[in-house]
LOMI-829975 format. One record per residue (C-alpha): residue number from 1; x, y, z; residue in three letters. Coordinates in nm, 3 decimals. Layout:
LOMI-829975
SITE  num       px       py       pz  residuo
SITE  NUM        X        Y        Z      ALA
...
//
This chain:
LOMI-829975
SITE  num       px       py       pz  residuo
SITE    1   -8.107    5.992   -2.446      MET
SITE    2   -8.143    5.616   -2.452      LYS
SITE    3   -8.294    5.513   -2.120      LEU
SITE    4   -8.230    5.147   -2.194      LEU
SITE    5   -7.864    5.205   -2.280      SER
SITE    6   -7.727    5.539   -2.163      ALA
SITE    7   -7.855    5.486   -1.810      ILE
SITE    8   -7.779    5.115   -1.816      ALA
SITE    9   -7.505    5.008   -1.579      ILE
SITE   10   -7.157    5.046   -1.728      ALA
SITE   11   -6.972    4.742   -1.861      THR
SITE   12   -6.641    4.680   -1.685      LEU
SITE   13   -6.394    4.812   -1.941      ALA
SITE   14   -6.222    5.098   -1.761      ILE
SITE   15   -5.859    5.032   -1.665      ALA
SITE   16   -5.839    4.761   -1.930      GLY
SITE   17   -5.994    4.483   -1.722      LEU
SITE   18   -6.150    4.341   -2.034      THR
SITE   19   -5.886    4.084   -2.207      ALA
SITE   20   -8.252    3.735   -0.263      CYS
SITE   21   -8.204    4.036   -0.055      SER
SITE   22   -8.315    4.016    0.308      SER
SITE   23   -8.408    4.386    0.317      ALA
SITE   24   -8.760    4.451    0.448      PRO
SITE   25   -9.018    4.531    0.185      GLN
SITE   26   -9.282    4.719    0.382      SER
SITE   27   -9.127    5.067    0.380      ALA
SITE   28   -9.015    5.049    0.018      ALA
SITE   29   -9.351    4.918   -0.097      CYS
SITE   30   -9.519    5.234    0.020      GLU
SITE   31   -9.367    5.376   -0.299      MET
SITE   32   -9.515    5.103   -0.518      GLN
SITE   33   -9.736    5.222   -0.800      ALA
SITE   34  -10.091    5.088   -0.805      LYS
SITE   35  -10.295    4.959   -1.096      SER
SITE   36  -10.579    5.162   -1.243      GLY
SITE   37  -10.786    5.238   -1.551      LYS
SITE   38  -10.478    5.322   -1.758      ASN
SITE   39  -10.301    4.992   -1.700      THR
SITE   40  -10.630    4.809   -1.753      ALA
SITE   41  -10.652    4.971   -2.097      ALA
SITE   42  -10.320    4.820   -2.212      VAL
SITE   43  -10.351    4.467   -2.350      LYS
SITE   44  -10.033    4.259   -2.352      VAL
SITE   45   -9.979    3.904   -2.475      SER
SITE   46   -9.679    3.677   -2.528      GLY
SITE   47   -9.438    3.477   -2.317      GLN
SITE   48   -9.199    3.622   -2.061      PHE
SITE   49   -8.863    3.699   -2.224      GLY
SITE   50   -9.010    3.711   -2.574      ALA
SITE   51   -9.112    4.029   -2.754      LYS
SITE   52   -9.468    4.106   -2.640      PRO
SITE   53   -9.767    4.210   -2.845      THR
SITE   54   -9.892    4.538   -2.698      VAL
SITE   55  -10.222    4.706   -2.781      ASP
SITE   56  -10.369    5.032   -2.650      PHE
SITE   57  -10.556    5.329   -2.793      THR
SITE   58  -10.313    5.601   -2.891      LYS
SITE   59  -10.378    5.938   -2.735      GLY
SITE   60  -10.384    5.792   -2.382      MET
SITE   61  -10.289    6.047   -2.116      THR
SITE   62  -10.195    6.000   -1.751      ALA
SITE   63  -10.112    6.228   -1.461      THR
SITE   64   -9.950    5.968   -1.237      ASP
SITE   65   -9.775    5.627   -1.246      THR
SITE   66   -9.970    5.303   -1.256      GLN
SITE   67   -9.834    4.949   -1.284      SER
SITE   68   -9.975    4.598   -1.302      LEU
SITE   69   -9.838    4.244   -1.335      ASP
SITE   70   -9.960    4.076   -1.651      VAL
SITE   71   -9.734    3.781   -1.567      ILE
SITE   72   -9.667    3.726   -1.195      LYS
SITE   73   -9.312    3.623   -1.111      GLY
SITE   74   -9.210    3.396   -0.827      THR
SITE   75   -8.869    3.546   -0.747      GLY
SITE   76   -8.790    3.795   -0.474      ARG
SITE   77   -8.937    4.143   -0.481      ALA
SITE   78   -8.736    4.433   -0.618      VAL
SITE   79   -8.611    4.692   -0.369      ASN
SITE   80   -8.544    5.058   -0.434      ALA
SITE   81   -8.170    5.122   -0.462      GLY
SITE   82   -8.094    4.790   -0.629      GLU
SITE   83   -8.033    4.724   -0.997      SER
SITE   84   -8.237    4.500   -1.224      ILE
SITE   85   -8.180    4.332   -1.556      THR
SITE   86   -8.474    4.369   -1.791      ILE
SITE   87   -8.627    4.332   -2.132      ASP
SITE   88   -8.861    4.618   -2.217      ALA
SITE   89   -9.064    4.809   -2.472      GLN
SITE   90   -9.142    5.180   -2.421      LEU
SITE   91   -9.414    5.360   -2.615      TYR
SITE   92   -9.515    5.721   -2.661      ASP
SITE   93   -9.879    5.694   -2.558      ALA
SITE   94   -9.978    5.995   -2.770      THR
SITE   95   -9.859    5.852   -3.102      SER
SITE   96   -9.867    5.485   -3.008      GLY
SITE   97   -9.514    5.449   -3.147      GLN
SITE   98   -9.229    5.256   -2.984      ILE
SITE   99   -8.965    5.489   -2.835      ILE
SITE  100   -8.716    5.225   -2.726      GLN
SITE  101   -8.699    4.848   -2.693      GLN
SITE  102   -8.448    4.579   -2.606      THR
SITE  103   -8.346    4.301   -2.842      ALA
SITE  104   -8.530    4.019   -2.660      TYR
SITE  105   -8.241    3.793   -2.761      ASP
SITE  106   -8.173    3.651   -2.415      GLY
SITE  107   -7.828    3.813   -2.408      GLN
SITE  108   -7.810    4.189   -2.462      SER
SITE  109   -8.033    4.286   -2.173      ARG
SITE  110   -7.964    4.618   -1.998      PRO
SITE  111   -7.919    4.647   -1.623      THR
SITE  112   -8.066    4.966   -1.482      ILE
SITE  113   -8.081    5.125   -1.137      PRO
SITE  114   -8.409    5.116   -0.946      VAL
SITE  115   -8.370    5.481   -0.860      ASP
SITE  116   -8.661    5.723   -0.874      VAL
SITE  117   -8.421    6.020   -0.875      SER
SITE  118   -8.274    5.898   -1.207      LYS
SITE  119   -8.564    5.723   -1.380      LEU
SITE  120   -8.869    5.868   -1.207      GLY
SITE  121   -9.192    5.675   -1.258      GLY
SITE  122   -9.015    5.401   -1.454      PHE
SITE  123   -8.843    5.294   -1.130      SER
SITE  124   -9.154    5.355   -0.920      LYS
SITE  125   -9.351    5.126   -1.150      ALA
SITE  126   -9.114    4.835   -1.081      LEU
SITE  127   -9.050    4.860   -0.706      ILE
SITE  128   -9.185    4.557   -0.515      CYS
SITE  129   -9.273    4.360   -0.829      HIS
SITE  130   -9.109    4.017   -0.831      LYS
SITE  131   -8.835    3.877   -1.050      VAL
SITE  132   -8.999    3.683   -1.331      GLY
SITE  133   -9.284    3.933   -1.363      SER
SITE  134   -9.396    4.108   -1.679      ARG
SITE  135   -9.511    4.453   -1.570      VAL
SITE  136   -9.721    4.697   -1.771      VAL
SITE  137   -9.683    5.057   -1.661      ALA
SITE  138   -9.843    5.383   -1.768      VAL
SITE  139   -9.643    5.687   -1.659      ILE
SITE  140   -9.753    6.049   -1.701      GLY
SITE  141   -9.656    6.393   -1.576      ASN
SITE  142   -9.307    6.271   -1.488      ASP
SITE  143   -9.038    6.522   -1.578      GLN
SITE  144   -8.749    6.293   -1.473      THR
SITE  145   -8.853    6.013   -1.706      LEU
SITE  146   -8.958    6.249   -1.985      ALA
SITE  147   -8.619    6.420   -1.977      THR
SITE  148   -8.443    6.082   -1.987      SER
SITE  149   -8.638    5.994   -2.301      LEU
SITE  150   -8.615    6.335   -2.466      GLY
SITE  151   -8.993    6.390   -2.441      LEU
SITE  152   -9.206    6.683   -2.328      ALA
SITE  153   -9.283    6.693   -1.955      LYS
SITE  154   -9.652    6.632   -2.031      SER
SITE  155   -9.577    6.310   -2.223      ALA
SITE  156   -9.733    5.980   -2.122      THR
SITE  157   -9.523    5.665   -2.153      VAL
SITE  158   -9.650    5.307   -2.177      VAL
SITE  159   -9.389    5.051   -2.072      ALA
SITE  160   -9.392    4.672   -2.075      VAL
SITE  161   -9.105    4.537   -1.866      VAL
SITE  162   -8.985    4.181   -1.802      ASP
SITE  163   -8.788    4.171   -1.475      ILE
SITE  164   -8.523    3.910   -1.555      VAL
SITE  165   -8.311    3.942   -1.240      SER
SITE  166   -8.250    4.173   -0.945      ALA
SITE  167   -7.915    4.258   -0.793      ASN
SITE  168   -7.815    4.377   -0.448      LEU
SITE  169   -7.690    4.731   -0.391      SER
SITE  170   -7.394    4.605   -0.185      LYS
SITE  171   -7.268    4.277   -0.039      ALA
SITE  172   -7.491    4.157    0.244      ASN
SITE  173   -7.315    3.837    0.349      GLY
SITE  174   -7.197    3.741    0.696      ALA
SITE  175   -6.868    3.911    0.798      PRO
SITE  176   -6.568    3.677    0.800      GLN
SITE  177   -6.247    3.686    1.008      PRO
SITE  178   -5.954    3.881    0.862      ALA
SITE  179   -5.675    3.679    0.704      VAL
SITE  180   -5.319    3.747    0.824      ASP
SITE  181   -5.094    3.905    0.566      GLY
SITE  182   -5.378    4.028    0.347      MET
SITE  183   -5.468    4.394    0.295      PRO
SITE  184   -5.705    4.547    0.549      ARG
SITE  185   -6.042    4.676    0.434      VAL
SITE  186   -6.261    4.933    0.610      VAL
SITE  187   -6.607    5.017    0.478      LEU
SITE  188   -6.779    5.354    0.481      SER
SITE  189   -7.142    5.380    0.593      ASP
SITE  190   -7.241    5.346    0.226      ALA
SITE  191   -7.035    5.029    0.191      GLY
SITE  192   -6.746    5.182   -0.007      VAL
SITE  193   -6.419    5.000    0.073      PRO
SITE  194   -6.097    5.163    0.179      GLY
SITE  195   -5.785    4.947    0.137      ILE
SITE  196   -5.461    4.943    0.339      THR
SITE  197   -5.182    4.726    0.197      VAL
SITE  198   -4.921    4.564    0.429      PRO
SITE  199   -4.565    4.700    0.418      LYS
SITE  200   -4.432    4.372    0.287      SER
SITE  201   -4.349    4.206   -0.042      THR
SITE  202   -4.653    4.134   -0.258      ALA
SITE  203   -4.745    3.766   -0.288      PRO
SITE  204   -4.637    3.589   -0.606      SER
SITE  205   -4.955    3.379   -0.629      LYS
SITE  206   -5.323    3.468   -0.640      LEU
SITE  207   -5.460    3.526   -0.290      GLU
SITE  208   -5.836    3.542   -0.232      VAL
SITE  209   -6.014    3.602    0.099      ALA
SITE  210   -6.382    3.629    0.182      LEU
SITE  211   -6.467    3.945    0.371      LEU
SITE  212   -6.841    3.867    0.366      LYS
SITE  213   -6.991    3.526    0.290      LYS
SITE  214   -7.307    3.546    0.085      GLY
SITE  215   -7.576    3.282    0.046      ASP
SITE  216   -7.703    3.361   -0.303      GLY
SITE  217   -7.647    3.196   -0.639      ALA
SITE  218   -7.301    3.065   -0.721      VAL
SITE  219   -7.100    3.243   -0.992      VAL
SITE  220   -7.049    2.979   -1.259      ALA
SITE  221   -6.788    2.946   -1.531      GLU
SITE  222   -6.870    3.180   -1.823      HIS
SITE  223   -7.135    3.360   -1.613      ALA
SITE  224   -7.245    3.720   -1.633      ASN
SITE  225   -7.203    3.909   -1.307      VAL
SITE  226   -7.299    4.242   -1.157      THR
SITE  227   -7.047    4.376   -0.907      VAL
SITE  228   -6.930    4.681   -0.720      HIS
SITE  229   -6.552    4.693   -0.699      TYR
SITE  230   -6.252    4.908   -0.621      ILE
SITE  231   -5.900    4.841   -0.745      GLY
SITE  232   -5.558    4.961   -0.630      VAL
SITE  233   -5.204    4.841   -0.687      THR
SITE  234   -4.998    4.687   -0.408      TRP
SITE  235   -4.744    4.965   -0.463      ALA
SITE  236   -5.002    5.245   -0.445      ASN
SITE  237   -5.307    5.167   -0.236      ALA
SITE  238   -5.390    5.532   -0.172      THR
SITE  239   -5.508    5.605   -0.526      THR
SITE  240   -5.762    5.366   -0.684      PRO
SITE  241   -5.701    5.307   -1.053      PHE
SITE  242   -6.066    5.211   -1.099      ASP
SITE  243   -6.384    5.207   -0.892      SER
SITE  244   -6.745    5.141   -0.980      SER
SITE  245   -6.835    5.309   -0.651      TRP
SITE  246   -6.694    5.639   -0.776      SER
SITE  247   -6.911    5.614   -1.088      ARG
SITE  248   -7.220    5.557   -0.877      GLY
SITE  249   -7.336    5.237   -1.047      THR
SITE  250   -7.225    4.873   -1.039      PRO
SITE  251   -7.053    4.709   -1.334      ALA
SITE  252   -7.192    4.423   -1.542      GLU
SITE  253   -6.970    4.191   -1.745      PHE
SITE  254   -6.896    3.832   -1.837      ASN
SITE  255   -6.625    3.665   -1.629      VAL
SITE  256   -6.450    3.555   -1.947      ASP
SITE  257   -6.389    3.920   -2.039      ASN
SITE  258   -6.170    4.024   -1.745      VAL
SITE  259   -5.812    3.947   -1.643      VAL
SITE  260   -5.761    3.588   -1.532      GLU
SITE  261   -5.700    3.664   -1.165      GLY
SITE  262   -6.021    3.866   -1.139      PHE
SITE  263   -6.213    3.580   -1.299      LYS
SITE  264   -6.063    3.319   -1.066      GLN
SITE  265   -6.153    3.533   -0.765      ALA
SITE  266   -6.521    3.537   -0.871      LEU
SITE  267   -6.599    3.190   -1.006      VAL
SITE  268   -6.738    2.965   -0.730      GLY
SITE  269   -6.829    3.255   -0.500      GLN
SITE  270   -7.188    3.332   -0.400      LYS
SITE  271   -7.398    3.641   -0.458      VAL
SITE  272   -7.392    3.859   -0.147      GLY
SITE  273   -7.023    3.789   -0.089      SER
SITE  274   -6.750    4.048   -0.064      GLN
SITE  275   -6.418    3.920   -0.197      VAL
SITE  276   -6.066    4.053   -0.145      LEU
SITE  277   -5.833    3.949   -0.426      ALA
SITE  278   -5.457    4.006   -0.459      VAL
SITE  279   -5.365    3.938   -0.822      ILE
SITE  280   -5.001    3.888   -0.926      PRO
SITE  281   -4.881    4.031   -1.258      PRO
SITE  282   -4.891    3.687   -1.424      ALA
SITE  283   -5.271    3.680   -1.376      LEU
SITE  284   -5.314    4.053   -1.440      GLY
SITE  285   -5.141    4.264   -1.704      TYR
SITE  286   -4.802    4.093   -1.687      LYS
SITE  287   -4.527    4.323   -1.818      ASP
SITE  288   -4.769    4.556   -1.994      GLN
SITE  289   -4.888    4.890   -1.857      ALA
SITE  290   -5.266    4.943   -1.861      ALA
SITE  291   -5.389    5.300   -1.827      GLY
SITE  292   -5.258    5.429   -1.494      SER
SITE  293   -5.144    5.080   -1.391      ILE
SITE  294   -4.767    5.033   -1.432      PRO
SITE  295   -4.626    4.719   -1.590      ALA
SITE  296   -4.565    4.422   -1.355      ASN
SITE  297   -4.816    4.554   -1.100      SER
SITE  298   -4.978    4.341   -0.833      THR
SITE  299   -5.347    4.432   -0.826      LEU
SITE  300   -5.568    4.447   -0.517      VAL
SITE  301   -5.948    4.438   -0.558      PHE
SITE  302   -6.241    4.444   -0.318      VAL
SITE  303   -6.543    4.304   -0.504      ILE
SITE  304   -6.907    4.300   -0.392      ASP
SITE  305   -7.091    4.029   -0.585      ILE
SITE  306   -7.440    4.168   -0.642      LEU
SITE  307   -7.590    3.934   -0.902      GLY
SITE  308   -7.515    3.663   -1.157      THR
SITE  309   -7.676    3.493   -1.454      SER
SITE  310   -7.568    3.236   -1.708      LYS
//
């Protein structure tokens, strides 16, 4: 299994849409891996964002997870439960051979969950390190990670990871007053939206309302974004036609690769915001059906903006 692709957060393609956290660090950082003799034995050189030169003696073995900054970032620290965009090289410490690596092209960077239950020591090695850091990690005796990589449980993995950006797990902006005539949204304890549509005629123009007002980076034209979202039609709000929440991971895409109304609802908004968008057919799929979405449908989305990059 490709850890840097198969577990990477899904691109927003389902349903045909293509055409700094304030959380406290102290509790999470109790999970942070420490440095030690194994990380000290790995020599790394090169600039952040460029393919590193990595040197260590093959045959290295470890029984725990160690991590160390070889370049210290100045961004916010990474929290467990978030997602991060990275460049990385992963080595089998026994053979010294590369198992997986990203392209280091500044574009095709995977976004992965910081989730120990899914990625084991790989996530543990990155918790509480700051955006902009290059982290060297040595991870051994980790069945979760070994299984993800198709290795034996006893395998030791050397990883060099550039933390390019970190994304929220859900919108954390200030709640905003409801707008008359717009659908009502109720959130579960986990932040998953439920949508109730008014018993009235759908608007003929794009309608956008802020449910939560974030204070992060602004989503620019042509930007990449990471979002959680749920989508229903005005005619059938009881059955979502698409939801990143149901898949368990946010979606990452470029705003130029979604329907026009979805793009317009995002550009100019800030990370941390939750946006309610009612998209008329002219800015959606027009008179074409798309998957379970009938032709001439008005679309209703609730979108948590978790991260953005140019």
